[in-house]
Every structure is written in C-alpha cells, then in structure tokens.
Legacy VTK file of the C-alpha trace (Angstrom):
# vtk DataFile Version 3.0
C-alpha trace
ASCII
DATASET POLYDATA
POINTS 479 float
-34.955 29.619 -22.450
-32.807 32.105 -20.562
-33.760 34.814 -23.039
-37.442 34.099 -22.524
-37.033 34.206 -18.746
-35.247 37.543 -18.979
-38.061 38.937 -21.110
-40.711 37.685 -18.713
-38.889 39.088 -15.670
-38.463 42.474 -17.303
-42.079 42.478 -18.411
-43.223 41.497 -14.944
-41.201 44.258 -13.346
-42.812 46.679 -15.737
-46.420 45.610 -15.138
-46.877 48.710 -13.058
-45.265 50.739 -15.817
-47.918 49.526 -18.266
-50.465 51.595 -16.414
-48.081 53.974 -14.677
-46.713 55.417 -17.894
-50.290 56.105 -18.886
-51.396 58.006 -15.817
-52.442 61.606 -16.073
-48.829 62.501 -15.322
-46.892 60.611 -18.014
-43.719 62.603 -17.264
-43.188 60.713 -14.007
-40.168 59.154 -15.704
-37.870 61.997 -16.698
-37.038 61.737 -20.384
-33.629 63.309 -20.005
-32.503 60.699 -17.484
-34.190 57.511 -18.730
-34.188 57.048 -22.518
-30.428 57.225 -22.977
-28.984 53.696 -22.860
-30.006 50.509 -24.682
-31.061 48.936 -21.381
-33.264 51.907 -20.502
-34.939 51.951 -23.907
-35.328 48.183 -23.797
-37.104 48.500 -20.458
-39.437 51.141 -21.892
-40.224 48.948 -24.903
-40.806 45.945 -22.648
-43.566 47.922 -20.918
-45.679 47.646 -24.091
-46.026 43.857 -24.013
-47.665 43.269 -20.595
-50.595 45.332 -21.857
-51.515 42.240 -23.901
-51.318 39.901 -20.919
-54.175 38.535 -18.906
-57.851 38.039 -19.515
-58.665 41.655 -20.402
-57.029 41.612 -23.822
-56.127 38.352 -25.474
-58.536 36.300 -23.356
-61.665 38.320 -24.122
-60.452 39.264 -27.587
-59.906 35.627 -28.487
-63.109 34.380 -26.847
-65.406 36.871 -28.574
-63.918 36.129 -31.990
-63.750 32.364 -31.574
-67.364 32.200 -30.344
-68.434 33.946 -33.546
-66.624 31.650 -35.946
-68.273 29.033 -38.110
-66.189 26.285 -36.484
-66.982 27.015 -32.827
-69.708 27.926 -30.355
-69.755 30.085 -27.245
-71.032 28.684 -23.958
-72.393 30.427 -20.883
-71.933 34.176 -21.066
-70.262 33.759 -24.460
-73.223 31.896 -25.992
-74.789 35.115 -27.273
-71.817 35.548 -29.624
-72.959 32.424 -31.441
-76.381 33.965 -32.085
-74.853 36.844 -34.122
-76.995 39.617 -32.677
-74.162 41.761 -31.330
-72.950 42.138 -27.754
-74.932 42.079 -24.531
-74.044 44.070 -21.389
-71.637 41.408 -20.077
-69.594 41.285 -23.258
-69.747 45.039 -23.766
-68.073 45.313 -20.370
-65.438 42.839 -21.468
-64.472 44.818 -24.528
-63.879 47.849 -22.297
-60.862 45.956 -20.988
-59.663 45.211 -24.510
-60.020 48.877 -25.497
-58.283 50.272 -22.425
-55.353 47.870 -22.436
-54.785 48.268 -26.158
-54.689 52.048 -25.839
-52.235 51.677 -22.959
-49.984 49.738 -25.324
-50.383 52.492 -27.921
-49.507 55.123 -25.341
-46.380 53.251 -24.280
-45.342 52.848 -27.903
-45.941 56.558 -28.536
-43.772 57.499 -25.564
-40.968 55.373 -26.991
-41.378 56.842 -30.488
-41.236 60.347 -29.048
-38.210 59.822 -26.818
-35.906 57.268 -28.463
-34.480 59.868 -30.887
-33.346 61.860 -27.838
-31.186 59.057 -26.408
-27.668 60.325 -25.740
-25.941 56.930 -25.541
-27.601 55.235 -28.507
-26.084 54.726 -31.933
-28.118 55.694 -34.977
-28.551 52.004 -35.775
-29.848 51.247 -32.285
-32.334 54.092 -32.552
-33.597 52.733 -35.877
-34.157 49.224 -34.540
-35.783 50.427 -31.311
-38.060 52.777 -33.229
-38.944 49.960 -35.624
-40.114 47.854 -32.684
-42.216 50.684 -31.243
-43.847 51.390 -34.609
-44.580 47.687 -35.087
-46.271 47.393 -31.704
-48.333 50.518 -32.341
-49.471 49.078 -35.688
-50.225 45.733 -34.031
-52.380 47.526 -31.453
-54.292 49.591 -33.993
-54.897 46.487 -36.102
-56.717 44.921 -33.151
-58.840 48.052 -32.785
-59.728 48.769 -36.405
-60.838 45.206 -37.141
-63.418 45.360 -34.345
-64.400 48.994 -34.016
-63.659 50.515 -37.419
-62.625 54.137 -36.935
-61.227 54.997 -33.498
-59.422 57.989 -31.965
-56.007 58.176 -33.616
-53.490 58.759 -30.862
-49.857 59.225 -31.877
-46.722 60.656 -30.314
-47.860 64.074 -31.553
-51.195 64.235 -29.709
-50.915 61.681 -26.923
-51.395 64.288 -24.216
-54.770 65.341 -25.644
-57.645 63.673 -23.844
-60.378 64.683 -26.267
-59.926 63.352 -29.787
-62.664 62.564 -32.326
-62.999 59.240 -34.080
-60.770 59.041 -37.113
-61.994 57.118 -40.115
-61.073 53.480 -40.542
-59.136 54.534 -43.643
-56.984 56.851 -41.522
-56.275 54.057 -39.044
-55.287 51.684 -41.843
-53.069 54.379 -43.313
-51.160 54.710 -40.035
-50.885 50.925 -39.700
-49.313 50.575 -43.134
-46.944 53.520 -42.601
-45.861 52.162 -39.220
-45.242 48.716 -40.665
-43.257 49.966 -43.627
-41.109 51.901 -41.170
-40.770 48.788 -38.990
-39.895 46.589 -41.967
-37.209 49.029 -43.091
-35.667 49.507 -39.638
-36.039 46.305 -37.640
-33.436 43.557 -37.550
-33.674 39.926 -38.646
-32.597 39.010 -35.117
-34.889 40.034 -32.231
-33.324 41.687 -29.192
-35.345 39.241 -27.062
-37.464 36.247 -27.964
-41.002 37.447 -28.649
-39.904 40.834 -30.000
-40.730 41.625 -33.670
-38.288 41.267 -36.541
-38.335 42.192 -40.231
-40.260 38.963 -40.799
-42.850 39.995 -38.227
-43.341 43.347 -39.965
-43.788 41.669 -43.351
-46.294 39.222 -41.855
-48.348 42.007 -40.312
-48.108 43.966 -43.563
-49.447 40.947 -45.419
-52.526 40.864 -43.211
-53.038 44.620 -43.450
-52.838 44.563 -47.236
-55.259 41.624 -47.356
-57.798 43.610 -45.350
-57.308 46.555 -47.700
-57.781 44.374 -50.781
-54.270 45.189 -51.994
-53.473 41.718 -53.257
-50.263 42.511 -55.140
-48.809 44.240 -52.084
-49.924 41.381 -49.825
-48.320 38.888 -52.193
-45.039 40.810 -52.149
-44.987 40.924 -48.347
-45.747 37.207 -48.034
-43.020 36.448 -50.580
-40.568 38.518 -48.553
-41.200 36.321 -45.516
-40.825 33.118 -47.513
-37.789 34.220 -49.490
-35.982 35.463 -46.382
-35.155 31.848 -45.546
-35.591 32.639 -41.848
-38.680 30.485 -41.315
-39.915 26.988 -42.082
-42.647 24.585 -41.050
-42.039 22.434 -38.004
-42.069 18.852 -39.237
-44.636 16.558 -37.600
-44.841 12.761 -37.578
-47.493 12.230 -34.881
-50.374 14.195 -33.399
-48.484 14.641 -30.129
-45.715 16.458 -31.999
-47.989 19.481 -32.302
-47.715 19.904 -28.542
-44.036 19.107 -28.095
-42.828 20.978 -31.176
-45.291 23.784 -31.901
-47.861 24.783 -29.255
-46.660 23.334 -25.970
-45.371 24.984 -22.813
-41.754 24.041 -23.529
-41.655 25.411 -27.064
-39.700 28.603 -26.539
-38.504 28.967 -30.112
-39.176 27.230 -33.390
-38.521 27.991 -37.064
-42.271 28.486 -37.532
-42.624 31.371 -35.069
-42.798 34.739 -36.805
-44.482 36.743 -34.058
-45.752 35.269 -30.794
-47.093 36.798 -27.607
-45.161 35.391 -24.670
-46.837 34.099 -21.509
-45.813 32.492 -18.238
-47.973 31.004 -15.512
-45.682 32.650 -12.956
-47.186 36.049 -13.779
-50.245 36.465 -16.013
-50.842 33.227 -17.851
-52.352 32.653 -21.251
-56.072 33.159 -20.565
-57.127 31.247 -23.671
-56.507 27.954 -21.882
-59.242 28.216 -19.210
-61.664 29.480 -21.834
-61.059 26.367 -23.933
-60.946 23.704 -21.188
-63.269 22.451 -18.488
-61.930 22.167 -14.945
-62.404 18.381 -15.108
-60.179 17.993 -18.166
-56.599 16.750 -17.747
-55.138 19.531 -19.856
-55.143 22.467 -17.412
-54.483 20.795 -14.076
-57.985 21.215 -12.676
-58.726 24.716 -13.949
-60.985 25.957 -16.732
-64.305 27.614 -17.567
-65.142 25.975 -20.929
-66.322 29.102 -22.674
-65.975 27.688 -26.193
-66.438 24.319 -27.859
-67.347 22.747 -31.182
-69.636 19.915 -32.209
-69.295 16.865 -34.413
-72.594 17.893 -36.028
-70.964 21.048 -37.381
-70.492 20.318 -41.116
-66.906 21.610 -41.183
-65.936 19.409 -38.245
-67.920 16.433 -39.580
-66.214 16.647 -42.977
-62.717 17.119 -41.574
-60.614 14.124 -42.636
-59.988 12.103 -39.480
-56.600 11.044 -40.869
-55.506 14.679 -40.613
-53.263 14.795 -37.538
-54.560 18.263 -36.726
-57.997 16.779 -36.136
-56.543 14.067 -33.908
-54.531 16.610 -31.936
-57.137 19.344 -31.543
-60.243 17.640 -30.192
-61.308 15.715 -27.117
-64.559 14.762 -25.436
-65.560 15.709 -21.895
-68.475 14.521 -19.779
-69.253 18.116 -18.801
-69.400 19.358 -22.391
-72.706 20.915 -23.539
-73.815 17.743 -25.361
-72.761 14.217 -26.180
-71.551 15.387 -29.584
-69.601 18.396 -28.297
-65.815 18.551 -28.493
-63.340 20.667 -26.546
-60.054 21.918 -27.959
-56.619 20.996 -26.615
-54.401 22.955 -28.980
-53.119 24.904 -25.956
-52.586 22.839 -22.815
-50.586 23.199 -19.616
-50.821 20.153 -17.385
-48.699 21.844 -14.715
-50.784 25.026 -14.517
-51.161 26.523 -11.054
-53.891 29.040 -11.897
-56.486 29.722 -14.573
-53.824 30.445 -17.163
-51.081 28.548 -18.915
-47.554 29.302 -20.027
-48.129 28.534 -23.713
-47.028 31.266 -26.079
-49.764 32.579 -28.362
-49.016 32.395 -32.084
-50.084 35.560 -33.801
-48.195 34.796 -37.009
-46.883 31.368 -37.926
-45.107 30.374 -41.112
-47.988 28.052 -42.027
-50.317 31.036 -42.139
-47.920 32.950 -44.380
-47.804 30.020 -46.818
-51.593 30.008 -46.994
-51.752 33.776 -47.447
-49.196 33.443 -50.220
-51.324 30.738 -51.863
-54.421 32.943 -51.633
-52.814 36.111 -52.981
-50.824 34.304 -55.664
-54.098 32.852 -56.964
-55.802 36.257 -56.841
-52.964 37.926 -58.749
-51.645 35.197 -61.063
-54.191 32.386 -60.988
-53.725 28.801 -59.832
-49.973 28.541 -60.321
-47.671 25.711 -59.324
-46.199 27.962 -56.624
-49.637 28.624 -55.118
-50.533 24.926 -55.062
-47.148 23.981 -53.613
-47.601 26.448 -50.735
-50.969 24.879 -49.950
-49.488 21.389 -50.251
-46.656 22.162 -47.831
-49.165 22.902 -45.093
-51.297 19.917 -46.069
-48.353 17.489 -46.087
-47.298 18.556 -42.628
-50.872 18.049 -41.412
-50.688 14.408 -42.450
-47.267 13.842 -40.881
-45.364 13.893 -44.152
-42.219 15.913 -45.015
-43.506 19.335 -45.998
-41.046 19.874 -48.856
-41.427 16.420 -50.475
-44.124 15.586 -53.024
-46.768 13.245 -51.655
-49.732 11.201 -52.795
-52.014 13.582 -50.882
-50.904 16.585 -52.930
-53.305 18.758 -54.872
-52.524 19.493 -58.520
-53.210 22.682 -60.432
-55.684 20.721 -62.563
-57.750 19.828 -59.477
-59.223 23.332 -59.461
-61.585 24.610 -62.120
-60.906 28.230 -61.232
-58.936 30.520 -58.962
-62.104 30.945 -56.878
-62.333 27.193 -56.318
-58.692 27.089 -55.266
-59.127 30.013 -52.874
-62.133 28.277 -51.315
-59.882 25.314 -50.532
-57.201 27.604 -49.099
-59.777 29.270 -46.845
-60.916 25.869 -45.588
-57.298 24.911 -44.956
-56.804 28.149 -43.032
-59.691 27.093 -40.817
-58.164 23.695 -40.115
-54.706 25.150 -39.525
-55.640 28.022 -37.198
-58.707 26.579 -35.459
-59.120 27.972 -31.920
-56.404 30.563 -32.471
-59.064 33.296 -32.548
-58.625 34.018 -36.252
-61.440 32.352 -38.150
-64.086 35.060 -37.631
-61.644 37.658 -38.918
-60.969 35.560 -42.006
-64.680 35.373 -42.773
-65.280 39.088 -42.222
-62.188 40.124 -44.169
-63.329 38.001 -47.113
-66.899 39.292 -46.907
-68.342 35.767 -46.627
-69.313 35.673 -42.955
-73.072 35.961 -43.495
-73.120 33.314 -46.199
-70.846 30.942 -44.277
-72.701 31.188 -40.965
-76.005 30.632 -42.753
-74.626 27.579 -44.558
-72.914 26.003 -41.566
-75.130 27.016 -38.646
-78.362 28.084 -40.328
-78.287 31.472 -38.591
-78.519 35.045 -39.856
-75.766 37.476 -38.873
-77.016 40.936 -37.939
-75.044 43.822 -39.404
-74.280 45.184 -35.935
-72.415 41.984 -35.081
-69.521 42.943 -37.351
-68.392 45.828 -35.121
-68.160 46.258 -31.378
-69.787 49.275 -29.703
-67.741 52.292 -28.714
-66.912 51.759 -25.049
-68.647 53.796 -22.382
-65.435 55.089 -20.808
-64.579 56.758 -24.108
-68.026 58.151 -24.808
-68.375 59.398 -21.216
-65.032 61.152 -20.878
-63.946 62.033 -24.411
-66.112 65.055 -25.233
-64.976 64.965 -28.852
-67.013 61.776 -29.317
-70.788 61.993 -29.357
-72.198 58.932 -27.555
-75.056 58.706 -30.065
-73.797 60.070 -33.367
-70.370 58.439 -33.062
-71.653 55.076 -31.845
-71.388 52.076 -34.151
-74.689 51.118 -35.830
-77.119 49.079 -33.804
-75.832 49.997 -30.326
LINES 1 480
479 0 1 2 3 4 5 6 7 8 9 10 11 12 13 14 15 16 17 18 19 20 21 22 23 24 25 26 27 28 29 30 31 32 33 34 35 36 37 38 39 40 41 42 43 44 45 46 47 48 49 50 51 52 53 54 55 56 57 58 59 60 61 62 63 64 65 66 67 68 69 70 71 72 73 74 75 76 77 78 79 80 81 82 83 84 85 86 87 88 89 90 91 92 93 94 95 96 97 98 99 100 101 102 103 104 105 106 107 108 109 110 111 112 113 114 115 116 117 118 119 120 121 122 123 124 125 126 127 128 129 130 131 132 133 134 135 136 137 138 139 140 141 142 143 144 145 146 147 148 149 150 151 152 153 154 155 156 157 158 159 160 161 162 163 164 165 166 167 168 169 170 171 172 173 174 175 176 177 178 179 180 181 182 183 184 185 186 187 188 189 190 191 192 193 194 195 196 197 198 199 200 201 202 203 204 205 206 207 208 209 210 211 212 213 214 215 216 217 218 219 220 221 222 223 224 225 226 227 228 229 230 231 232 233 234 235 236 237 238 239 240 241 242 243 244 245 246 247 248 249 250 251 252 253 254 255 256 257 258 259 260 261 262 263 264 265 266 267 268 269 270 271 272 273 274 275 276 277 278 279 280 281 282 283 284 285 286 287 288 289 290 291 292 293 294 295 296 297 298 299 300 301 302 303 304 305 306 307 308 309 310 311 312 313 314 315 316 317 318 319 320 321 322 323 324 325 326 327 328 329 330 331 332 333 334 335 336 337 338 339 340 341 342 343 344 345 346 347 348 349 350 351 352 353 354 355 356 357 358 359 360 361 362 363 364 365 366 367 368 369 370 371 372 373 374 375 376 377 378 379 380 381 382 383 384 385 386 387 388 389 390 391 392 393 394 395 396 397 398 399 400 401 402 403 404 405 406 407 408 409 410 411 412 413 414 415 416 417 418 419 420 421 422 423 424 425 426 427 428 429 430 431 432 433 434 435 436 437 438 439 440 441 442 443 444 445 446 447 448 449 450 451 452 453 454 455 456 457 458 459 460 461 462 463 464 465 466 467 468 469 470 471 472 473 474 475 476 477 478
C-alpha cells in the first residue's frame, strides 16, 4: 500500500509535468542537471503515467470501445456507437482528448529514452531497466493509437521536436511497437520499481497482443508461454461472487498474483473514469455519482445464454430503476462505495493472468490444434469462474474430444474471453482483431457495421496544425 501511495503522490506532483514537458519549450528541465540520479529518472518516468488518467483517455477510450461491443450498448451521447455508423461530432471531440494525451505520453517516453543514457550517476543496469520501462510505455501508447486510427505520425526520440510529420503506415507503427517491446522484455526486471510499473511479464503480455494483431501466432504463443512459465503469476482463487471485488477488482486490491500490468488510480487525484460511465447516480456502487453511459440487456443472446451459475455473471450485473428498460442491466465489476467524485480508486486491469491463459489457449490451438495444454488453460479460467480451485480437475471441465475442430475450440475461447473481460473495454478489439465484428454484431444485434466504424477519424488539431497531413487525403475513409 505504501508503494502505491508513493507512486500516486509522485504522479500527482508530476501532473503539470505531463503537459509541461510537452510544451513548445521541452528543454525547460535542463538535461544535464536532471536525468542523473535514479530518483530524477524515476520522476521523469512517473510523468508518463498521469497522461492516462482522467476521462480524456481511459474514460473515453473505454466507453467508445465498450459501446461498440456485442455484449453492451451505449446510452445518451454514446448510443450512436451502438449503431455502428462511425462517430458523431460529440464523440469526435472526445477522441481528440485521447489522441492528445496519448501523444503527451509518447513525448514523455521519448524524452526519457533520449536522456537516460546521459545520466552520470546511473549504473549500466539501471539505465537498461529505466530504458526498458520507457520503451514499454511508448509501445503501450502506440498500441492504443494504431488499433483505432491505423497509421499515425511516428514520433520518436529522434524527431520529437519536429511539429510536421506525415502519417506513417500502420505497418511502421506495429514495427516500432514490436521493437520497443522486445527491447523492454530484454531489459526490464521481474520486479517493478513501483507497483503499476511494467515488468518482463508486462512486456511479454503486450507482445502477445501485438503478435496476435499481426497474425503471428507462433510468436504470440511463445510470448504467452513466457508469461506462464515465468511462475510469477497465477489466478486469484474465488469461492463466492463477492470475492471478485475483495480479491481482484476492488478498491483495496493493491497487488495480486493475477496483475500483470494495471493502470493505477486514486480518487484523491484523478479517479478511474470508467466507474461513472458504468453506474447510475442512484446505484449504491459509486456513492451517489454516475452517468450510466453503458449497459447491457437480458435480451442480448450472449447475456441470455450466460450460465447463471457462473459467478462472474452473479458478480457483474445488477438492475436499476433508472436503466433504459426493464430488461437492462448495469455492470458493477468496478465499484467504489466511498467515492467522493465521479471517479473511483479501482485500478484498471490492462493485462491479467486470466487473459494470458486464454490467449495461450487460442494460439496453442492455432499452432498445434486442440491439445491438452490448450484445453487445460481454458479450464483453469472456467474453474475459477465457478468458484472451484483453478488447478484441480473438475466436473465442469472441457475435454479435447468436446471440440470437433480447432475452430470450434477457438470459438469457445473467444466466448470465454467475453465473459472474463466484460466491461473492461476489450471486447470490440477482440472482434476487430479476429475479423468477425461484422458477423458477430449482425448475429447478436441484427445490425450492419459500416466500414468507417472500424477506425476513428484523424483529429482536427492534427489536420489543422500539422501541415504534413492533408485533411482530406490523409483522413480515414468515411470521415
């Protein structure tokens, strides 16, 4: 807990640095007098993380993706996302905040990458670990961008002072992401310098996702195996639905063996903005706050067919008199009953061990077929969902013979991914990465997804002020 508080205090002190380091005069902090000691470099690295705080990044980012998923619906100004026609003016404005804050994080990472090698009081090993963290955070930032915009301006430590840069191809962005993550994997430590800072396991998790997007299944399998075989992570064991709050998602869960990479939040500064988007102000789960921007419905086939004995179902859903309909359900995966503002202190799981097990199951099946190892990985997640010991065989287990083909097995894994990560802002990305979004939305919701809905428009601040980008020719299709 003390470590988390230290991280939050440092991050809070550096909120101004998140934008200040990115002003037109980025040399306001003299390199020769600042990047020399571990504490100074740590402070510079800490300035990256607040860029992902608040509504502008993870709040909007999460809400736009979750509203587009097959398991959820947007309400109010987010409702248009559930019609799959692209973004309206309101949501186009929202993504401007995502774009700007993410590029601020990239700029802060670039400054660290440029200056850490110059540190006069750092050992070579310290430089390696610090640089690994900066490269990881830059890759993490570009991953957010490339999944939603495709090609974007590629800003690195070598060109960060140039205001006018053309769009690079998506392939170039992915290439940098993979290179950054390989560097991070090879240089980070197994032990984070602060809770919430990436480790070797974090780099392998992010590499797994990157390789999945690139269709490099063997490489994704190897990265997922590396996480599993490290022995550093395990599923949190659950015996009741309430355990998900007290042991995995709740405000007092500072560390757990399942956390691979989490974004840290505190209601004392900028709280986790996902909470007000998920809850209504009348609900008991956010202490009288909430906007209810997203919900689901018992008429949704995926929700209707979800086994009600699954403790994840019991934990996730609740009814509310102010919900859009009598059959609507709100999500309580993230709750803060002591919240003092529209934001909670729950950490946001970006990579959990459960997700790695499911990615392993998927890639193992793609590479080697429906093996016992693939089925066991799926069963571990499934056992935990039913409150059973994850490593002990159970009557609810699947067998290899239950699946007629690898495709049938992967379909089950994808469904399990939906149950496991529901309302974590990931489902839409799963569907788009797999190329099944149009088919799935048509099957579940009876709606057609327009091609333009798969990418967000280039933001006006970039097209207005970056003369290397043509506002018409370089715009994403349909906008």
